[in-house]
N, C-alpha and C positions, 0 to 999 in steps of 0.2 A: 300538514301536521304529521308527526310520527304516528305509526299505527298503534304504538304502545299507549299513546295519549287517548286513543279511541277504544282502549280495552282489547285490542287485537294484537298485543305484543307477543307474537308466537315464539317458540323455542329457537327457531333458526335466527330470526331477527334479533332476539335477545342475545344469542351467542355472538353475532356480529358486533352488536353494540358493546358487549363486554370486552371484545378484542380491541375495539377502537378506544374505549376508555382506558384499557390497560396500556395501549401504546402511548396515549396522551399523558398518562401518569408517568410512564418511563421517560418521555421527552421532558416533562416538567422537572422530574427528578434530576435528569442530566443537566438541565439548565441551572437548577438551583445549586447543584454540586459545582458546576463550572463557575457560577457566580462566587461561591464561597472560596473556591480554590484561587480564583482571580483576586478576591479581596485579600486573601492571605499573602499571595505573592506580592501584591502592590500596596499592601497596607502601609509600607514604609515610605511611599512616595508622597510626602506631604509638602505642599508649596506654602511658603511663608512670605508675607509681604514685609520686606525690610523697610520700605518707605513708599508712600503714595505720591511723594513730591520731593525728588532729589534736588540738590542745590542748583544743578544745571536746568535750564529751561526745557520744556517739553519739546521733543524733536524726533526725527526719523533719520535713517541712513547715516547715523554716526558709526564709529567703530570702537571696539573695546578690546583690550588685551589685559593680561596679568603680568605684572613686572614689579620687582622689588617689594614683594609681599603686599601689593596693592592691586585693586581693579582700576583700570583707566578708561576714560571716555574721551574721544577726539571728534571735534567738529560735528557735522550733520546739518540738517535743515529743519527750521521751525517757523513759527509765525512771523518772525522778523527777517526771514531769509536764511542764508547760509552762515555757519559759524566756523571759527578757527580757534575756539577756546579748548582748554585741556583741563580735565578734572580727574581726581583720584579719590579712592575710598578704601578703608581697611575693613569695613563691615557692611557695606551696601546701604547703610542708613545715612551716615554723615559723609558728605562729599566736600572736598577742598579744591579750590580753583588753583591750579599750578600757574596758568597764564590765561589772560583773556584774549590775547592776540599772539598765536604761535607764528613762527617764521613762514610757514606755508599759508597759502591764501585760503580764504573762507570757501568751504566746499562741502559737497555731499557725494555719496556714491563712491567714495574712496575705499581703500583697504588698509589693514594694519596687521603687523605681526611683531613678534619679538625675535630678533636674530642678532647673533654676535654680541650678546649682552647690551642690545640697544632696542628701543622702540622705534618702529618705522611707520610712516604714513606715505602711501603710494597711490598715485593717480587720482581719479575722481573728476568732478566737474565743478567749476566756478562760473565764470562767464564763457569758458571754453573747456573742452575735454583735455585733461592733463595727463602727461606722462613723466612727471617729475617724481623724485624720490627724496625723502627727508628722514633724518634719524635724530634721536635724543636719548640721553641717559638719565634725564631728570624731569622731562616733560615741560621744562621752562625754556631752555635754550635748544634750538633746532638747527641742524646743519643740513644743507642741501647736498646730497650725494651727486645728483645730476638733475638738470632742468629739462633734459630731453633724452629719455631712454629710447632704445632701439625699437620698442614696440609702440604702436600708435596710441595717442591719447584716448582714454576711455574711462567709462564708469562701470560700476558693478561687475568687475571681474572677480575671480576667486584668487586668493593668495594663501600659500602655505609655505612652511619651511620643511624641506625634505632633502636628505643626503647632503647636509651642510650647504644648502643653497636656498635662496628665495625663489619661489615659482609664481609667475603670473599666468592665469589661465582664462581665456575667453574675455567676455565683457561686451560693451556696446558703445557706439557713438553715432554721430549723424549718418555715417556710412552704413550702419547696420550692426549686426552682431558678429562675434568672432568665435572661432574654435581653435585658435592658435595657442601654443604653449611656449613660454620663455622662462629662462632661469639666469640667476646671477649669484656670484660668490661674494660680491661686495656692494651691491645695490647701484653700482655705477655702470659697469659694462654688462650687457645682456646678450645671451645667446638663444637663438630660436631652436627649441627641441623639435617642433613640428609646426607647419603652417595650417595643418588640418588634422585635428585629433579625431579619433573614431566617433566621439559623441558629436551631436549636431550643434551648430552655433547657438550660443545662449548667453544669458546674463541673469542676474538676480537668482543665482543658484548657490550651492555651498560646496566647499571642498575641505576635506580633513585628511590627516595622515593616520593610518591605522593598519596594523599587521604588515608593516614595512611596505606600504603602498600608498599612493595618492588616490583619493576618491573624488568623483564628481557626482553630485546628488541633486536631482530635480532641476528647476529653473524654467526659463521661458525664452521664446524667440518670436517676436511679433505677437500674434494672438495664440500661439501654441504653447501650452503648459505641460511640463513633463513630470513623470514620476519614475524615470529610469535611473539606474545606478551603474557607474563605470569605475574601473580602477586601472592603475599603471604602476610599474616599478621603475620606469625610466622617463616618463613624460612623452615618449615617442609612440609606443605601441599601447593601445588602450583596449581593454576587454570589458564587455558588457556583463555585469553581474546579473542584472535583471532589467527587462524592458518595462515591467509593471510591478513596482514595489507595493507592499500592502497598504501604505498610506495613499490618500488621494493626491493626484497631480497638483503641484503647488510651486509657488515662487515666493521670494521675499521671506523665506523661513530661515532658521538657523540650524547649525549642526555642531556638535561637540563630540569628543571622545572621552568617555568616562566609564570606569568600572569595566574596562576591557570590552566596551561596546561602542558602536557608533549610534548617535542619537539625532533625531529630527524633531524640532520643536516649532509648532505653530506654522505661520505662513498664510498665503491666500491663493485663491484662484478666481475664476469668473463668478463663482457661486457666493463666495464670502470669505471670511477670515476663520482661521482655525486656532484652537488652544489645546490641541491634542499633542501627545508625546509618544514617540515610537523609538524602538532600538533594534539593533541587529549585530550579530557577531560575525556575519559573513557577507553582508550587503545584498544577499538573496532573500533570506527569510527575515521578515520584520514582525515584531511583536508590539502591540499597543500597550504602553504602560498606563496611560489614562486617555480617555476621550474628552476630558474636560478638566484641565489644570486650573489652579486657583486664579490665575491671571486671565483677563479677558482675551478673546481671540485677537490676533494681531499679526502684522507683517512689518518688515523693515526695522525690526528690533535687533538687539545683539545678545549673544550668549557667551559666557566664559565658564571655566572651571576654576573655582577659588575656594580655599578652606574646605576642600573635599565636598563641595556642593556644586550643583548646576545652577546657573543664574540666568534670568531673563531680565533685560534692561531696556526700558523705553519702548518705542515702536509706534505703530499706527493702527487704529481701527476707524472710528469716525473722526477722531481728533488724534493729535500726537500726544504721547504720554511721557512722563518722567518718573514713572514708578519703577521699583526694583523688587524682584522676587527671587527666592532661592528654594531649592528642593534638596532634601536629604533622604536617605533610606536605602539607596542602592549603591553606595560607594565602598571604597576600600575598607574604611574603618567601621562601617556599619553592618557588615556581614555577621549575622548571628552564628555562633558555633559553640554549643554547650560543651564540646570536648576540648576547649581551649586550655583548661588547667593542666599544668604539668610541664609546659614549655615556658621559656623565659628569654627575653632579649634585653641586654643593656648596651648602650652606645656611649663611647667616650673618645674624644670630645664631641659634644653635641649641644649647640651648633659647631660645625667644623669649617675650616678654610681650605685646606689642601687634602688631608686624609683623616680618617677616623678608624677606630677599631670597634667591631661588633662582637660582643661577648654573649654566648648562649650555652644553655645546658640541655642535655638529652637524658630523660629519666630511664630510658631502656633502649636496647639495640633496635634501630629502625632506619627507614629511609629518611634522609634529611634534604630539604630543599630550602635554600635561602636566596631570595631575590630582592632587588631594589626596584621600586615602582616610582614613576613620576606621579604628579598630582591627579592625572587623569586615570590612573590605574594601569598604565602601560608598563610592562616589564622593560627596564632599560639595562639591567645587568643581572646575570645569575652568578652568585658568589660561591655557592656550595650546591652540589647535586650528587649525593653519595648514597649508594645502597648499603644497608647493614652497618651503619655507623654505630660504634659502641657507645654505651651510656657514659656520660662524663661531661665536663665543662670544656668549652673550646672558645677560640676567638679567630676572627678573620678580618683582614684589613680591607677597607674600601677607599679608593682615591678618586678624585674628580677626573684624573687623567685616564681612568679606566673606561670612560664613556665619551664618545664624540671628540676624540683627540684632545681631551682636556678642556673642551669648550662647554662643559656642563654649566647651565645657567644657575645662578643663585636662586634659592627658593626652598620649598617644602617637598620632601620625598618621603617614601615609606619603606621600611625594612620588613619583609614578610618571612616568617619562619614556619615551615611545614615539617613537622616531625611525626610521621605516621598519620594518625587521624587528628593530631593536635595542631592548632594554628595559633600564631601570635603575630602581632604587628606593632610597630612603633614608628613615630615620626622621626625623620632625619632632616636637619636643616643645614643647608650649605650657604655660607656667607662669603662675601668678598671684600 
């Protein structure tokens, strides 16, 4: 017992106790402040369930892309085995079957991207490990670009579009895991950038394009699970951003680029499944947006950016799921700025096919920055960047040929105007 409880609480002991109590109060105060600050920062991250039972059957290891103003889901594995069906949705709640039997075989562990205004399905495993490539413009009719790419058949590689090329990174088959990197400009002929990247052989990891670099995030090799992060500007030389990211080592997670950040969502390791969400602006420092999202912890799900939201689709915990969730609150359009009044953007035509004009006014002499963002928040074109622009009304043209040698995909973009401390943004829609 404390001496004070026996009536011998002397002055010295009382002073020590007051110091301890004071320190504890300070710690508690800091924790409370941190809690409220965190709550304020992440109050906007609300996960909403679009549906708990999409039209497609519960499954894992499917793939998803955004194309033609729709979210798409391809193949995967469920209770009845592998699938080669194709589904799409404009809201995440209602799903329409484009085809029950696509041209490519029933499979899981494949990869998908949008490239050259087409949707692609590449690799995976059916009764054997595949190295075929397929594309479609409508999800119904599929064309085989090649039945035997130069890289070996494999499942769970990473797939990205970078520098006007499709890139295949790593993966696994019966021979083991890979750390090779391949690219193609047409999906038919493939060139090996390296047979041994800096990161260790792995599969069930993620790769994104961010800050003009390709990134490799987490994954596993045999029983080893990683939380390292790597990047490259050419696919040949790779730099380790961090060996130990803030999030726990994991595999079967998803990653997206949104609001000028890289995100890691869910996944699993030997301990269990996660439903936490993390983000980073440099691949080194990671911030936890939430330790418990609305959806149950899972792996082998898919994630996309659509309608300025992050989406989590399907996946596995104890069973396979066919639920769909979205989150808003940290995107391009949702940034709160009370100083917005005073600037204005008008766009005509909008939607546009080839080119459009952006009209804006400046209430007073100031610095003006006008940028075009894609749906992930990435800046794809700077139209105006001027110091001391005089007050007045102006216009500037934007053409799809200004970006990617004219190969800018149809879809939703954003025009952002920063005039001094005033911000304004508006949707811009490209159609073909």
